[in-house]
C-alpha positions in Angstrom: 14.5 -2.4 -17.9 16.1 -1.9 -14.6 16.7 1.3 -13.2 20.3 2.4 -12.1 21.2 0.7 -9.3 18.9 -2.2 -9.7 20.9 -4.5 -11.5 22.6 -5.7 -8.8 19.7 -6.8 -6.7 18.9 -10.3 -8.2 17.3 -11.4 -5.1 14.2 -10.3 -3.0 12.7 -10.4 0.3 9.0 -10.4 0.3 6.8 -9.8 3.0 3.1 -11.2 2.8 0.4 -10.1 5.7 -3.1 -10.8 6.3 -4.7 -7.5 6.4 -8.5 -6.9 6.9 -10.9 -9.5 6.5 -10.3 -12.3 9.1 -9.8 -15.8 8.1 -10.5 -14.7 4.1 -7.5 -12.2 4.4 -5.4 -15.1 5.5 -6.5 -17.3 2.9 -6.1 -14.6 0.1 -2.4 -13.9 1.8 -1.7 -17.5 1.1 -3.3 -17.2 -2.5 -0.9 -14.2 -3.1 2.2 -16.3 -1.6 1.5 -19.0 -4.1 0.8 -16.8 -6.6 4.6 -15.5 -6.6 6.2 -18.4 -5.9 4.5 -20.4 -8.8 5.7 -17.6 -11.2 9.1 -17.4 -10.2 9.2 -21.2 -10.6 8.3 -20.6 -14.2 11.1 -18.2 -14.1 13.3 -21.2 -12.9 14.6 -19.1 -9.8 15.2 -20.3 -6.3 12.7 -19.8 -3.9 13.5 -20.1 0.3 10.5 -19.6 2.6 12.2 -17.8 5.5 9.1 -17.8 8.0 5.6 -18.4 7.8 2.7 -18.1 10.3 -0.3 -20.1 9.2 -4.2 -20.5 10.5 -5.9 -23.3 11.4 -7.9 -23.5 8.1 -4.4 -22.9 5.7 -4.4 -19.5 5.5 -1.5 -17.1 6.0 -0.9 -15.0 8.8 2.3 -13.7 7.5 4.8 -15.1 5.1 8.7 -14.0 4.6 10.0 -15.6 1.3 13.2 -15.1 -0.3 13.2 -15.1 -4.3 16.8 -15.2 -6.3 17.0 -15.0 -9.9 18.2 -12.3 -12.4 15.9 -9.2 -12.5 13.9 -10.4 -9.6 14.1 -7.1 -7.7 13.2 -4.9 -11.0 10.5 -7.3 -11.7 8.7 -7.8 -8.2 9.2 -4.3 -6.9 6.1 -2.7 -8.1 4.2 -5.5 -6.5 4.5 -3.7 -3.2 1.2 -2.5 -1.3 -2.1 -3.5 -0.2 -3.8 -5.8 -2.6 -7.5 -6.4 -2.3 -9.5 -9.5 -3.3 -13.7 -9.7 -3.8 -14.7 -13.3 -3.7 -17.2 -15.5 -1.7 -14.9 -16.8 0.9 -14.8 -20.5 1.6 -16.4 -19.4 5.3 -19.2 -18.0 3.7 -22.2 -19.8 3.7 -24.9 -17.4 2.3 -23.2 -16.5 -1.0 -22.3 -13.2 0.2 -19.4 -11.7 -1.7 -16.8 -10.2 0.9 -13.8 -7.5 0.4 -10.4 -8.4 2.3 -7.0 -7.0 1.8 -3.1 -8.4 2.5 0.1 -6.7 2.0 3.0 -7.2 0.3 6.5 -5.9 1.0 9.2 -6.2 -1.4 12.5 -5.6 -0.3 16.2 -6.1 -2.0 18.4 -8.6 -0.6 21.6 -6.7 -0.2 25.2 -8.5 -0.6 27.2 -9.6 2.6 29.1 -6.4 2.5 26.6 -3.8 1.8 24.9 -4.2 5.5 27.1 -4.5 8.4 25.2 -6.0 11.2 27.5 -5.9 14.3 26.9 -8.6 17.0 27.0 -6.1 19.8 24.0 -4.3 17.9 21.5 -7.1 18.2 19.6 -9.0 21.0 18.5 -12.3 20.7 15.6 -14.2 22.2 15.1 -17.9 22.2 11.7 -19.9 22.5 9.6 -23.0 21.5 8.5 -23.0 17.7 4.8 -23.4 17.5 2.4 -24.0 14.7 -1.7 -23.7 13.8 -3.6 -25.8 16.2 -0.9 -27.2 17.7 0.8 -28.9 14.9 4.7 -29.2 14.2 5.3 -27.8 17.8 9.1 -28.1 18.9 9.9 -28.8 22.1 13.1 -27.7 21.5 14.0 -23.8 21.7 14.7 -23.2 18.0 12.6 -20.5 17.1 14.4 -17.2 17.5 13.4 -13.3 17.8 16.1 -10.9 16.8 16.1 -7.1 18.1 18.0 -4.8 16.5 19.1 -2.0 19.4 20.0 0.8 17.1 16.9 0.9 14.8 14.4 -1.1 16.8 13.8 -3.4 14.1 12.1 -6.9 15.4 12.2 -9.9 13.6 11.3 -13.6 14.2 11.8 -16.7 12.8 10.3 -20.2 13.6 10.1 -22.2 10.5 13.1 -24.3 10.4 13.7 -27.1 12.9 17.1 -25.9 13.6 17.9 -22.8 15.5 20.9 -21.9 13.5 18.8 -21.5 10.3 16.0 -19.7 11.7 19.1 -17.3 12.7 20.6 -17.1 9.6 17.0 -16.4 8.2 16.2 -13.8 10.6 19.5 -12.2 9.8 18.7 -12.0 6.2 15.6 -10.3 6.9 16.9 -7.9 9.2 19.5 -7.0 6.4 17.1 -6.3 3.9 15.0 -4.1 6.4 18.2 -2.1 7.0 19.2 -1.6 3.7 15.5 0.0 2.9 16.2 2.5 6.0 19.6 3.3 4.3 17.5 3.9 1.2 15.0 5.9 2.6 17.6 8.0 4.7 19.6 8.5 1.3 16.6 9.6 -0.6 15.1 11.8 2.3 11.4 10.2 2.2 9.1 10.8 4.8 8.5 7.9 6.2 10.0 4.1 6.3 10.2 2.9 2.8 9.1 -0.6 4.0 5.7 1.2 5.7 5.2 3.2 2.7 4.8 -0.2 0.7 2.7 -1.7 3.3 0.2 1.1 4.5 -2.3 0.0 7.3 -4.0 -2.6 4.9 -7.3 -0.8 5.1 -9.6 -1.1 2.1 -9.8 2.1 0.8 -5.6 1.9 0.4 -5.7 -0.9 -2.3 -3.3 -0.6 -5.2 -4.9 -3.9 -7.0 -8.4 -5.7 -6.8 -8.7 -8.9 -7.7 -12.5 -9.5 -8.3 -13.5 -13.2 -8.5 -17.0 -12.7 -9.5 -16.1 -10.7 -12.8 -13.1 -12.4 -13.5 -11.0 -9.3 -13.4 -7.8 -8.0 -11.9 -7.4 -4.1 -11.6 -4.3 -2.3 -11.3 -5.3 1.1 -9.8 -2.1 2.7 -10.4 -2.5 2.4 -14.1 -6.1 2.1 -14.3 -5.8 -1.2 -16.5 -7.4 -4.7 -16.0 -6.7 -8.3 -17.1 -9.0 -10.9 -17.1 -8.6 -14.8 -16.4 -8.0 -14.6 -12.9 -7.4 -18.3 -12.1 -4.4 -18.3 -14.5 -3.2 -15.0 -12.8 -3.7 -16.8 -9.3 -1.7 -19.8 -10.5 1.3 -17.6 -11.4 0.8 -16.2 -14.9 1.5 -12.9 -14.2 4.6 -11.8 -16.3 2.1 -10.1 -19.1 0.6 -8.3 -16.0 4.0 -7.5 -13.9 5.4 -6.1 -17.4 2.1 -3.8 -18.5 2.5 -2.4 -14.9 6.1 -1.3 -15.1 5.5 -0.1 -18.5 2.7 1.8 -17.3 4.2 3.6 -14.6 7.0 5.0 -16.4 4.7 6.5 -18.8 3.0 8.1 -15.8 
């Protein structure tokens, strides 16, 4: 069950980034993004990719996704942290198992009145969008970088061809980050909530391990494992998510 105050958040902004491991980390980040979006699709939820940066072989340097649906925040909030994968990468020719990481931050999307972003508090910079390998290069100044002057938060968006749409996406991401900062201040936490979620992406900081050779996913916070990793990566994560929520409450 959602905790008090969570019920009003039926939309989340997930920031997924490649961590340690080069191209394999980027491929794993792409796999995580697909896992979450496939799961959201099975729930009938709305999915909107706000921004993404891809590698030449199809990996994801970083991706920001908005997922809207009843109970989305309470269901996804525990996915935040460092995810570790152990498998033989596509780029590995000698069959060796590699360990790589990706980070996930989960931000509640605030309502239009919950976070006030004053025009005088932001500085906007415009530039030409570009893609991996020179693909999808937009010759117009459609990409945007927004700097929130009071906090120093920086958001960039270039996925959409329209400058206005990229600006709207950037402001949505900024609002979610500012809401997180407000929560941090209210709860008197040390360090930013978002920073605490994603850590530094070092391998030893893992909160969950996806072990492909052993067909096992293990969440280290509740010391519980699930099998059939291919189905999990295909978005069948509801049981895992609910087990995690129950385990954390008991803990």
